[in-house]
C-alpha positions as CSV (number, residue, x, y, z in Angstrom):
1,M,-23.7,13.5,13.3
2,K,-21.1,13.3,10.8
3,I,-19.5,15.2,8.4
4,N,-17.4,13.6,5.6
5,I,-14.3,14.6,4.6
6,S,-13.8,13.0,0.8
7,S,-11.4,13.5,-2.0
8,R,-8.6,11.8,-3.9
9,D,-6.1,11.5,-1.3
10,L,-8.5,11.4,1.8
11,S,-12.0,10.0,3.4
12,Y,-12.6,10.0,6.7
13,D,-15.9,11.1,9.3
14,I,-16.2,13.8,11.7
15,I,-18.3,12.6,14.1
16,Y,-20.4,14.4,16.8
17,E,-21.6,13.1,19.6
18,Q,-22.3,14.2,23.2
19,G,-20.8,11.4,25.7
20,A,-19.0,9.9,22.9
21,L,-16.0,8.7,25.3
22,A,-18.2,6.3,26.8
23,K,-19.1,4.4,23.2
24,V,-15.9,5.1,21.7
25,D,-15.9,1.1,20.8
26,K,-19.5,1.4,18.8
27,L,-17.7,4.7,17.1
28,I,-14.4,3.4,16.1
29,D,-12.5,0.2,15.8
30,T,-11.1,-0.6,19.4
31,D,-10.6,-4.4,19.4
32,R,-6.5,-3.8,18.7
33,K,-4.0,-2.7,20.4
34,T,-4.2,1.3,21.0
35,L,-2.1,3.9,22.4
36,I,-3.7,6.9,23.8
37,L,-1.6,9.9,24.0
38,T,-3.3,12.8,26.4
39,D,-1.3,15.9,28.9
40,S,-1.2,16.4,32.2
41,G,-3.8,19.2,31.7
42,V,-6.4,17.0,30.5
43,P,-8.8,15.4,32.9
44,A,-7.1,12.1,33.3
45,C,-10.7,10.7,33.5
46,Y,-10.9,11.0,29.8
47,A,-8.2,8.8,28.8
48,E,-9.1,6.5,31.2
49,T,-12.9,6.6,30.0
50,V,-11.3,5.3,26.2
51,A,-9.3,3.2,27.6
52,A,-11.8,0.8,29.3
53,H,-13.6,0.3,25.7
54,C,-10.0,-0.5,24.0
55,R,-9.5,-4.1,24.1
56,E,-5.8,-3.6,25.1
57,A,-4.6,-0.4,26.1
58,Y,-1.4,2.1,27.1
59,I,-2.2,5.3,27.9
60,V,0.6,7.7,27.8
61,T,0.7,11.3,29.2
62,I,2.8,14.0,28.5
63,P,3.5,17.3,30.5
64,Q,1.0,20.5,29.2
65,G,2.0,23.1,27.0
66,E,3.6,23.4,23.7
67,Q,7.0,22.2,25.0
68,S,6.1,18.9,25.2
69,K,5.5,19.0,21.0
70,C,9.1,17.7,20.9
71,I,11.2,15.3,19.7
72,D,11.9,13.4,23.2
73,N,8.3,12.5,23.3
74,Y,8.1,11.7,19.6
75,L,10.6,9.0,20.4
76,L,8.6,8.2,24.0
77,I,5.5,7.2,21.9
78,L,7.4,5.0,19.2
79,K,9.5,3.3,21.8
80,K,6.1,2.6,23.9
81,M,4.6,0.9,20.6
82,L,8.0,-1.1,19.4
83,S,8.3,-2.3,23.4
84,E,4.2,-3.6,23.3
85,N,4.7,-5.1,19.9
86,F,2.2,-2.8,18.3
87,T,2.1,-3.8,14.9
88,R,0.2,-2.5,11.5
89,K,-3.0,-3.0,12.2
90,D,-3.1,-0.8,15.9
91,C,-3.5,2.1,16.4
92,V,-2.8,5.3,18.1
93,I,-5.4,7.7,20.0
94,A,-5.1,11.1,20.4
95,V,-7.2,12.7,23.4
96,G,-6.7,16.0,24.3
97,G,-5.8,19.4,22.8
98,G,-3.8,20.5,19.4
99,V,-0.2,19.5,21.0
100,C,-1.5,15.8,21.8
101,G,-3.1,15.6,18.3
102,D,0.2,17.0,16.4
103,L,2.4,14.4,18.2
104,A,0.1,11.4,18.4
105,A,-0.6,11.8,15.0
106,F,3.5,12.7,13.4
107,A,4.2,9.2,15.6
108,A,1.2,7.2,13.9
109,S,2.3,8.3,10.3
110,C,6.2,7.1,10.9
111,Y,5.6,4.1,13.2
112,M,5.6,1.0,10.5
113,R,5.1,3.6,7.8
114,G,1.6,4.6,9.3
115,I,-0.8,2.9,11.5
116,A,-4.6,4.1,11.8
117,F,-4.9,7.0,14.2
118,Y,-8.0,9.0,15.6
119,N,-8.5,12.6,17.0
120,I,-10.5,12.6,19.8
121,P,-10.1,16.7,20.5
122,T,-10.8,18.2,24.3
123,T,-10.6,21.9,23.3
124,V,-12.2,24.1,21.3
125,L,-8.9,25.5,19.4
126,A,-8.4,21.3,18.6
127,M,-12.3,20.6,17.9
128,V,-12.4,23.5,15.5
129,D,-8.9,23.4,13.5
130,S,-6.4,21.4,14.3
131,S,-7.7,17.9,14.4
132,I,-8.6,18.2,10.9
133,G,-6.9,18.3,7.7
134,G,-4.2,15.9,8.2
135,K,-1.1,18.3,9.4
136,T,0.9,16.4,11.5
137,A,4.0,18.0,13.2
138,I,6.1,18.5,16.4
139,D,8.3,21.7,17.3
140,F,12.5,21.4,16.5
141,E,15.2,23.8,17.6
142,G,12.7,26.5,19.0
143,V,10.7,26.5,15.4
144,K,7.3,25.9,15.5
145,N,5.8,22.8,13.3
146,V,9.0,22.6,11.3
147,V,9.2,18.5,11.3
148,G,5.7,16.8,10.5
149,S,4.2,15.2,7.7
150,F,0.4,15.0,6.2
151,Y,-1.3,12.3,7.2
152,Q,-5.1,11.9,7.7
153,P,-6.8,10.7,10.9
154,S,-9.1,7.9,10.1
155,A,-11.8,9.6,12.1
156,V,-12.1,12.4,14.5
157,I,-14.2,12.8,17.5
158,I,-16.2,15.5,18.9
159,D,-17.7,15.2,21.8
160,T,-18.9,18.6,23.1
161,D,-19.3,17.3,26.7
162,V,-15.8,17.1,27.7
163,L,-15.5,21.3,27.1
164,K,-17.4,21.6,30.4
165,T,-14.1,21.5,32.0
166,L,-12.2,24.0,29.9
167,D,-11.7,27.6,31.6
168,E,-13.3,30.4,29.6
169,R,-9.7,31.5,28.3
170,Q,-8.9,28.5,26.3
171,V,-12.5,28.3,25.1
172,N,-11.8,32.0,24.2
173,A,-8.4,31.0,22.6
174,G,-10.0,27.9,20.1
175,L,-12.9,30.8,19.2
176,A,-9.9,32.6,17.5
177,E,-9.5,29.9,15.0
178,A,-13.4,29.7,14.2
179,I,-13.2,34.1,14.0
180,K,-10.4,33.7,11.6
181,M,-12.3,30.7,9.2
182,A,-15.8,33.3,9.7
183,A,-13.6,36.3,8.5
184,T,-12.3,34.8,5.7
185,S,-14.8,32.4,4.0
186,D,-18.2,33.2,5.8
187,A,-19.4,37.0,6.4
188,E,-22.7,34.8,7.7
189,L,-20.7,33.2,10.8
190,F,-18.8,35.8,11.5
191,E,-22.1,37.9,12.0
192,F,-23.5,35.0,14.1
193,I,-20.3,34.7,16.3
194,E,-20.5,38.9,16.3
195,E,-24.1,39.1,17.7
196,C,-24.2,35.7,19.6
197,K,-25.5,36.6,22.9
198,D,-24.9,33.2,24.7
199,Y,-21.5,31.7,22.9
200,K,-21.7,28.9,25.2
201,A,-25.3,27.7,24.4
202,H,-23.9,27.4,20.3
203,L,-20.6,26.4,20.8
204,G,-21.3,23.5,19.1
205,E,-23.1,24.9,16.0
206,I,-19.8,27.3,16.3
207,I,-17.8,24.3,15.4
208,R,-19.6,23.0,13.3
209,R,-20.0,25.5,10.7
210,A,-16.0,25.8,10.8
211,N,-15.8,22.6,10.4
212,E,-17.4,22.8,7.2
213,I,-15.7,25.7,6.0
214,K,-12.5,23.6,6.9
215,K,-13.9,20.8,5.0
216,K,-14.1,22.5,1.9
217,V,-10.7,23.8,2.0
218,V,-8.9,20.5,2.8
219,E,-10.9,18.5,0.1
220,E,-9.6,20.9,-2.8
221,D,-6.0,21.1,-1.6
222,P,-5.0,18.5,1.1
223,Q,-1.4,19.4,1.1
224,E,-1.0,23.0,1.2
225,K,-0.2,23.7,-2.6
226,G,-3.2,26.8,-2.7
227,L,-5.9,27.6,-1.3
228,R,-5.0,25.7,2.0
229,K,-3.0,28.5,2.7
230,V,-6.2,30.6,3.9
231,L,-6.2,28.7,6.7
232,N,-2.9,30.8,7.7
233,F,-4.7,33.6,8.1
234,G,-3.2,35.5,11.5
235,H,-0.6,32.6,11.7
236,T,2.3,34.2,10.1
237,V,3.0,36.9,12.6
238,G,1.1,35.0,15.4
239,H,3.6,31.9,15.4
240,A,6.6,34.3,15.8
241,I,4.6,36.5,18.9
242,E,3.8,32.4,20.1
243,A,7.4,31.9,20.4
244,A,8.3,35.8,21.0
245,A,5.9,35.1,24.4
246,K,7.5,31.9,25.4
247,G,4.1,30.5,26.9
248,E,2.5,33.9,28.2
249,L,-0.1,34.0,25.5
250,L,-2.2,30.8,24.1
251,H,-2.0,29.9,20.6
252,G,-5.4,31.4,19.6
253,E,-4.4,35.0,21.6
254,C,-1.6,35.1,19.0
255,V,-3.0,34.6,16.2
256,A,-5.9,37.1,17.3
257,I,-3.4,39.7,17.2
258,G,-2.1,38.0,14.0
259,M,-5.4,38.9,12.2
260,M,-5.5,42.5,13.1
261,L,-2.1,43.1,11.7
262,M,-3.3,41.4,8.5
263,C,-6.5,43.1,7.4
264,S,-7.9,46.9,5.9
265,D,-9.1,49.4,8.5
266,E,-12.5,48.4,8.0
267,V,-12.2,44.7,9.1
268,K,-10.1,46.0,11.6
269,E,-12.9,47.9,13.3
270,R,-15.0,45.0,13.4
271,L,-13.1,42.4,13.9
272,G,-11.2,44.0,17.2
273,K,-15.0,44.4,18.6
274,V,-15.8,40.7,18.4
275,L,-12.0,39.9,19.9
276,E,-12.4,42.2,22.6
277,K,-16.0,40.5,23.4
278,Y,-14.5,37.4,23.7
279,A,-11.5,38.5,25.9
280,L,-8.8,38.1,23.1
281,P,-6.0,40.2,22.5
282,T,-5.8,42.8,19.8
283,K,-2.3,44.9,19.8
284,C,1.0,43.4,19.8
285,T,3.5,44.4,22.3
286,F,6.5,43.0,20.5
287,D,8.3,45.1,17.8
288,I,7.3,43.5,14.1
289,K,11.5,43.9,13.4
290,D,11.9,41.5,16.1
291,L,10.0,39.2,15.1
292,I,11.1,39.2,11.5
293,S,14.0,36.6,12.1
294,S,11.4,34.2,13.6
295,M,8.5,34.6,10.5
296,K,12.0,33.8,8.2
297,H,11.5,30.1,9.4
298,D,8.2,30.1,8.2
299,K,7.2,27.5,5.7
300,K,5.9,29.9,3.4
301,A,9.0,32.2,3.4
302,S,11.6,32.8,0.9
303,D,14.9,35.2,0.8
304,S,12.6,38.2,-0.5
305,G,9.6,37.8,2.0
306,V,6.6,35.5,3.2
307,S,3.2,34.6,1.5
308,C,0.4,36.3,3.7
309,V,-2.9,35.7,3.9
310,F,-4.7,39.4,4.1
311,V,-8.8,40.1,4.6
312,D,-9.9,43.2,2.8
313,R,-13.4,42.8,3.5
314,I,-15.3,40.0,5.6
315,G,-16.4,36.8,4.5
316,S,-13.1,37.2,1.5
317,F,-9.5,37.3,1.7
318,E,-6.2,37.7,-1.1
319,F,-3.2,36.2,-0.7
320,R,-0.3,38.6,-0.5
321,T,3.5,38.4,-1.2
322,M,5.1,41.0,1.8
323,S,8.7,41.7,1.6
324,W,10.4,41.5,5.1
325,E,10.4,45.3,4.5
326,E,6.8,45.8,4.1
327,L,6.3,43.9,6.9
328,A,9.2,45.7,9.0
329,S,6.7,48.5,8.6
330,I,3.3,47.4,9.6
331,K,2.4,49.0,12.6
332,A,1.4,47.1,15.9
């Protein structure tokens, strides 16, 4: 199955195929030099399987964790491609979660002013969100995603078989992004997630339906000049919480808390029950005032405040520009 993302500035397929890693050469062009970026938390056999179906592959493995999305690893990838004489006709494939995807895509966007990039996400979080839409980035000077570019993948390959090795906490953290999209844009999907008895049996459907939401958003606004900001629901405060947590909380867990701080009391009641159902946190243990300095580095921030996404009713949203004083008064 395929979903095509297409607008004036972009066109590529999201390919849904169980067992895709073992037939990657049938899905994309691997008859060229290929740099495969993965991390130490991803079973090595995933990247090795992809490499076995490439004409000439070079696997680069970075340590697991957000700290690897840094300028040193960005340079490592560029140096490897340069030393192996990669040309504009060659490509980069990410086999991993959002860290691998963001980092590999950013390097691909810069090498020789852009070479082909393919994303094979191995986490629910990446399948639902970060692998789609063309955002690339590295963290710099302690600020998340502050250096990056918009660069669309040539294709995204979603093979849900790889989720079998993912632990439950990681799966649930990924679901937070699907819950985010449903809360802002699809009341029926929210209700499906809310009432689902065996979510693992329906992961493929949840991922696909979340992708349909993101498809519509990025087609209309590929470079986040308007509508695409809706995808930041829960992220404005969530990123600040993530920085303060210093690795103790996963990205999706931070987004879960962030959503709870940006919704009406009516939404908070339903949303809180859904988050608790999937073992996601609902309370902020940090003082909001202490998070403000981090939030001031947000790309949507100004001297007077920051643009936030607020959900007053499940399935709809509004953009609110909140002053730093208003944010500081939020009850955590």
